[in-house]
C-alpha positions in Angstrom: -7.8 26.4 5.4 -7.6 22.6 6.1 -5.0 20.7 6.4 -3.6 17.5 4.4 -1.9 14.3 5.6 0.1 11.8 3.7 0.3 8.2 4.4 2.8 6.2 3.3 4.0 2.5 4.4 7.5 2.7 5.6 8.6 -0.9 5.1 7.6 -3.5 2.5 4.0 -2.9 2.9 1.7 -4.3 5.1 2.2 -2.1 7.8 -1.2 -1.8 8.7 -2.0 1.4 6.5 -5.6 1.0 6.0 -6.7 1.0 10.2 -4.6 4.1 10.0 -6.5 5.6 7.3 -9.6 4.7 8.9 -8.6 6.4 12.4 -7.7 9.8 10.7 -10.3 9.8 8.1 -12.4 11.3 11.4 -10.6 14.5 10.8 -10.6 14.9 7.2 -12.7 15.4 4.7 -11.3 13.7 1.3 -9.4 10.2 1.1 -7.2 9.9 -2.0 -5.7 6.7 -2.9 -2.6 7.6 -5.4 -0.9 4.7 -6.9 -0.8 1.2 -6.8 -3.4 -1.0 -8.0 -5.7 -4.3 -6.5 -2.3 -5.9 -5.6 -2.9 -4.2 -2.6 -5.2 -4.6 0.5 -6.1 -2.9 3.2 -7.9 -4.7 6.2 -9.9 -2.8 8.6 -12.0 -4.0 11.8 -14.8 -2.6 12.4 -17.2 -3.6 15.2 -15.5 -7.1 15.1 -16.2 -7.7 11.2 -13.3 -7.5 9.0 -13.6 -5.4 5.8 -10.8 -6.1 2.9 -10.3 -3.4 0.6 -8.2 -3.7 -2.6 -9.0 -0.1 -4.9 -11.4 1.8 -2.8 -10.1 4.0 0.2 -10.8 3.0 3.6 -12.4 6.1 4.2 -15.0 4.6 2.4 -16.3 3.2 5.5 -17.4 6.5 7.0 -20.1 8.6 6.1 -20.4 11.9 4.6 -16.5 11.3 3.6 -15.5 11.7 -0.1 -12.9 9.0 -1.6 -10.9 9.5 -4.7 -8.8 6.9 -7.0 -6.5 9.1 -8.3 -4.8 9.1 -11.7 -1.9 7.4 -10.1 -3.7 4.1 -9.7 -4.6 1.2 -12.4 -8.0 0.5 -12.0 -9.3 -3.4 -12.7 -12.9 -2.2 -13.9 -13.9 -5.8 -12.5 -12.4 -5.6 -9.2 -13.7 -2.1 -8.9 -17.2 -3.6 -9.4 -16.8 -6.3 -7.4 -15.5 -4.0 -3.9 -18.7 -2.0 -4.7 -20.8 -4.4 -4.5 -19.2 -6.0 -1.8 -19.6 -2.7 0.6 -23.3 -2.1 -0.9 -24.2 -5.7 0.2 -22.5 -4.8 3.9 -24.9 -1.7 4.0 -22.4 0.8 3.2 -22.8 3.6 0.9 -21.2 4.0 -2.4 -22.4 6.0 -5.4 -21.2 9.2 -7.3 -21.3 11.4 -4.3 -18.4 9.5 -2.0 -16.7 7.9 -4.7 -14.8 9.4 -7.6 -12.4 7.8 -9.9 -9.8 9.7 -11.7 -10.7 10.1 -15.7 -6.4 9.8 -16.3 -6.6 6.5 -14.4 -5.0 3.6 -16.2 -7.0 0.5 -16.9 -6.0 -3.1 -16.4 -7.3 -5.2 -19.4 -7.3 -9.0 -19.5 -4.3 -9.3 -21.4 -2.4 -7.3 -18.5 -3.2 -10.6 -16.0 -2.0 -12.8 -18.5 1.2 -11.1 -19.6 2.0 -10.6 -15.8 1.4 -14.5 -15.2 3.3 -15.9 -18.2 6.2 -13.5 -17.6 7.0 -14.3 -14.0 6.7 -18.3 -15.4 9.6 -17.4 -17.9 11.8 -15.7 -14.8 12.0 -19.2 -13.3 14.4 -18.8 -10.3 14.4 -14.8 -10.6 10.6 -14.5 -10.2 9.7 -11.3 -8.3 6.8 -12.6 -6.3 4.1 -10.5 -8.7 0.7 -11.0 -7.0 -0.2 -11.8 -10.9 -3.2 -9.0 -10.9 -1.6 -7.3 -14.1 -0.2 -4.4 -12.3 3.1 -4.5 -13.6 2.0 -4.5 -17.5 -0.4 -1.7 -17.1 2.0 0.2 -15.8 4.3 -0.9 -18.4 1.5 0.4 -21.3 0.9 3.3 -19.5 4.7 4.4 -20.0 5.1 2.9 -23.6 2.0 5.4 -23.9 -0.2 2.4 -25.2 -2.5 2.0 -22.1 -6.2 2.9 -21.9 -7.8 5.5 -19.5 -10.9 5.3 -17.7 -11.9 8.2 -19.5 -12.4 5.9 -22.6 -15.1 4.5 -20.6 -17.0 7.3 -20.9 -16.7 6.8 -25.3 -17.9 3.7 -25.7 -17.1 4.0 -29.7 -13.4 5.2 -29.0 -13.3 2.4 -26.5 -14.2 -0.3 -29.1 -11.7 0.9 -31.5 -8.9 0.9 -28.8 -9.9 -2.2 -27.4 -9.6 -4.0 -31.2 -6.3 -2.4 -31.7 -4.9 -3.9 -28.1 -5.8 -7.0 -28.1 -4.8 -7.9 -31.9 -1.6 -6.4 -30.7 -1.1 -8.3 -27.2 -2.5 -11.3 -29.4 0.2 -11.6 -31.4 2.3 -11.3 -28.3 0.7 -13.8 -26.8 1.5 -16.5 -29.9 5.0 -15.6 -30.3 5.6 -16.2 -26.6 3.5 -19.0 -25.5 2.0 -20.3 -29.0 -1.4 -20.5 -27.8 -4.7 -18.5 -28.7 -4.9 -14.9 -27.2 -8.1 -13.2 -26.2 -11.4 -13.0 -27.4 -11.6 -9.7 -28.7 -15.5 -9.4 -29.3 -15.9 -11.3 -25.4 -13.6 -8.4 -24.0 -15.5 -5.8 -25.9 -19.0 -6.8 -24.4 -17.4 -7.0 -20.5 -15.7 -3.8 -20.6 -19.0 -1.8 -22.3 -21.0 -3.3 -19.6 -18.2 -2.0 -16.9 -18.1 1.5 -18.7 -21.9 1.8 -18.2 -21.5 0.9 -14.4 -18.6 3.0 -13.7 -19.5 6.0 -15.9 -21.2 8.5 -13.2 -17.8 7.8 -11.1 -15.4 9.1 -13.4 -14.6 12.9 -13.1 -11.2 15.3 -13.7 -9.9 14.2 -9.8 -7.4 17.0 -10.2 -9.9 20.0 -10.3 -12.0 18.4 -7.9 -9.2 18.5 -5.5 -7.7 21.5 -6.1 -11.7 23.3 -5.5 -11.8 21.2 -2.3 -8.4 22.8 -0.9 -9.6 26.5 -1.7 -12.7 25.6 0.2 -10.9 24.4 3.2 -11.3 20.4 2.9 -8.9 18.7 4.9 -7.4 16.1 2.5 -5.8 12.7 3.5 -3.8 11.0 0.7 -3.7 6.9 1.0 -0.7 5.3 0.2 -0.4 1.4 -1.2 2.4 -1.1 -0.4 5.4 0.4 1.0 8.7 2.2 0.3 10.9 -0.5 0.0 9.0 -1.6 -2.5 9.3 1.6 -4.3 9.8 1.5 -8.2 12.7 4.0 -8.0 13.4 3.7 -3.9 13.0 0.4 -3.6 15.1 -3.4 -3.4 14.9 -3.3 -7.2 13.8 -5.6 -9.1 11.7 -7.3 -6.4 9.4 -4.0 -6.0 6.0 -2.9 -7.3 5.3 -0.8 -10.1 4.6 2.5 -8.8 5.9 5.3 -6.6 4.8 4.0 -3.0 6.8 7.3 -1.4 5.4 10.0 -0.5 6.1 11.8 -3.7 3.7 9.8 -5.6 1.1 11.5 -3.9 2.1 14.8 -5.5 2.4 13.1 -9.1 -0.8 10.4 -8.6 -3.4 12.9 -8.0 -2.5 15.9 -9.6 -1.5 18.2 -6.4 1.7 20.3 -6.0 4.0 18.8 -3.6 4.1 22.2 -1.7 0.1 21.3 -0.8 0.7 18.2 0.5 1.0 18.7 4.3 2.0 16.4 7.0 3.6 13.4 6.2 3.3 10.3 8.3 4.8 6.9 7.9 3.4 3.8 9.2 6.0 0.9 10.4 5.7 -2.2 12.4 7.3 -3.0 15.8 8.9 -5.7 13.8 9.2 -6.4 10.2 7.5 -8.4 7.4 8.3 -8.6 3.5 6.3 -11.1 1.5 7.4 -12.5 -2.2 10.9 -12.4 -3.1 13.9 -10.1 -2.2 16.3 -9.9 0.3 15.3 -9.4 3.9 18.2 -8.8 6.1 16.7 -9.6 9.8 14.3 -12.2 8.5 13.8 -14.7 11.5 15.1 -18.3 11.1 12.0 -20.9 10.3 10.7 -21.6 13.7 10.5 -18.1 15.3 9.1 -16.8 11.4 6.6 -19.0 11.8 5.7 -18.2 15.9 5.8 -14.6 15.0 3.9 -15.0 11.9 0.9 -17.2 13.5 1.0 -14.6 16.9 0.4 -11.6 14.3 -1.5 -12.9 11.8 0.7 -12.5 9.0 -0.8 -13.4 6.1 -1.5 -11.4 2.9 -4.9 -9.7 2.9 -5.0 -9.5 -1.2 -3.2 -13.3 -1.9 -3.4 -14.9 1.4 0.5 -15.5 0.9 2.2 -15.9 3.9 4.3 -12.8 5.3 8.3 -13.7 5.8 8.6 -12.0 9.3 12.0 -10.5 10.9 12.8 -7.8 13.9 12.7 -4.2 13.1 15.0 -2.6 10.8 16.3 0.7 11.9 18.4 1.3 9.1 15.8 0.5 6.9 13.4 2.9 8.5 16.1 5.8 8.7 16.2 5.3 4.8 12.1 6.1 4.6 12.9 8.6 6.7 14.6 10.3 4.7 13.3 9.5 1.2 9.7 10.4 2.3 10.6 13.1 3.9 8.6 11.7 7.2 7.3 13.9 10.0 5.9 11.4 12.3 6.0 7.7 12.8 2.9 5.2 13.6 3.8 2.4 15.1 1.3 -1.1 14.4 1.0 -4.4 16.3 3.0 -3.3 19.1 0.6 -6.0 21.0 2.1 -8.8 18.8 5.5 -8.7 20.8 3.9 -8.6 23.9 5.0 -12.6 25.3 8.4 -12.2 24.1 11.1 -12.5 26.5 13.5 -10.5 24.5 13.0 -8.7 21.0 15.8 -7.4 18.8 16.1 -4.3 16.3 18.8 -3.8 13.9 20.9 -0.8 14.2 23.7 -1.2 11.5 24.5 -4.1 9.0 27.7 -6.1 8.4 28.5 -5.5 5.2 32.2 -7.9 3.6 33.8 -7.3 7.2 32.8 -3.9 7.3 29.9 -1.9 9.0 26.6 -0.1 6.7 24.6 2.3 8.4 22.6 3.3 5.4 20.5 1.1 3.2 21.8 -0.1 0.2 19.0 -0.4 -2.5 20.8 -2.5 -4.7 19.4 -6.6 -4.1 22.7 -8.0 -4.3 24.3 -5.7 -1.9 21.3 -5.7 0.9 21.2 -9.5 0.4 25.2 -9.7 1.8 23.9 -7.6 4.5 23.8 -9.4 8.0 22.3 -7.5 10.4 23.7 -6.2 13.8 21.2 -6.3 16.4 20.8 -4.4 19.4 18.3 -6.6 22.1 16.1 -5.5 24.8 13.8 -7.1 27.3 10.3 -7.9 27.0 7.3 -6.5 28.8 5.8 -9.7 29.0 2.3 -7.7 29.6 -0.6 -7.5 27.7 -0.8 -3.9 25.7 -3.8 -4.6 23.7 -6.6 -2.7 24.7 -4.6 0.2 26.3 -6.2 3.6 25.7 -3.3 5.8 27.0 0.3 5.9 26.5 0.9 6.3 29.7 -0.5 3.2 30.8 1.6 1.2 28.6 4.5 -1.0 30.3 7.3 0.8 31.1 9.5 -1.5 28.7 7.2 -1.2 25.9 7.5 3.1 26.5 11.0 2.2 26.0 11.0 0.4 23.1 9.3 2.8 21.2 10.9 5.7 22.3 14.5 3.3 21.5 13.2 3.8 17.8 12.2 7.7 18.1 15.9 8.5 19.1 17.2 5.7 16.4 15.1 7.4 13.6 15.0 10.9 15.1 11.2 11.0 14.4 8.4 11.0 16.7 5.7 8.3 17.3 2.2 9.7 17.5 -0.1 6.8 17.4 0.7 3.2 18.9 -1.7 0.4 17.5 -2.4 -2.5 20.5 -5.1 -4.3 18.3 -6.6 -5.0 15.0 -9.8 -3.2 16.1 -10.3 0.3 15.2 -10.7 1.2 19.0 -7.3 0.0 20.1 -5.3 2.5 19.3 -3.4 5.3 21.4 -3.5 8.8 19.4 -0.3 10.3 21.0 -1.0 13.5 18.8 -3.4 14.2 15.7 -1.4 14.9 12.5 -4.5 17.2 11.6 -4.5 19.4 14.9 
């Protein structure tokens, strides 16, 4: 039997999961994306060339691997086609043999994107920080049982009728909400008929496909998007994404039973970042924030938004260990800390005069938490290019081992640069 590995973000997303998936794909036969949409962005550096992916698993950069977009993903067909065309232009192979889309994945429609933007405007100072890509409204329709699935792209007649009905309904909502005209139904239908023709060969029952692959001994890599602290149930609500980003989402988002998921690996930066609104206990002051952001290239792969930067939060990381059932950790961007005299990490919070060691998910409570920091000496030595763990500076190894001690989870891979080759693999989860 093949081995299966689930990769999840252990922070607020942007932890470098794309690179980790890219590295581990070498030992996988199939890579499956199980939640989120094109609000995610995975950046991979291959031969000094940057490739940014939003919907397609980063395993697509490897020949003879199959990539799957699972039922838990919301798919913007226009974005998917643009991504496919971009990869083809760069010389990568993308066809129905190596990219499969679940028939049960929900479609993002133009009205979802417009709703996303209009609702964010209405929130005013209470805005969530949405990317405006229509992800939340698409998941809303899914839960409200009025969404349109990828399977509808295989039936143009039924798709036209559903689009007419949905657009009429949403247009009445737009009129009430903004007083403005809605969408042109004929124009949307024409676009989606074109998308249907292009994407139809990729659409199939992916749950059956994965089950057969597992029974045939194939190894599966499940790729998560965003991060644990953005999970719709377990994140810092309401400043979260609209899907289950934790490891349990790999089961519901693919149609694979939870007992078959295998090893669960969480990815964390050597520090912490957050994009958008919401509490962030270890956030640095403006000057330190800017310095770390520039040194680490902390700008969103999808939106280009500057990321907020802070020290590594062990309280939050231990929470991610618990809710995901993490078997191992991957530590990324260690090299970004190379030039610091001192490095801090948060071991507890101070809350209303007392100490807190458990992570509160209520945004209001978390916003009142002050970090209790432990400071260690920096290593002041270049780590990028290091190939062997034992060749790392002693103080860098001490920092990694402190993280292991505080979380109770082993760090099996350390990333020391942006390139695919700049990684130290201590233990392969597929072995």
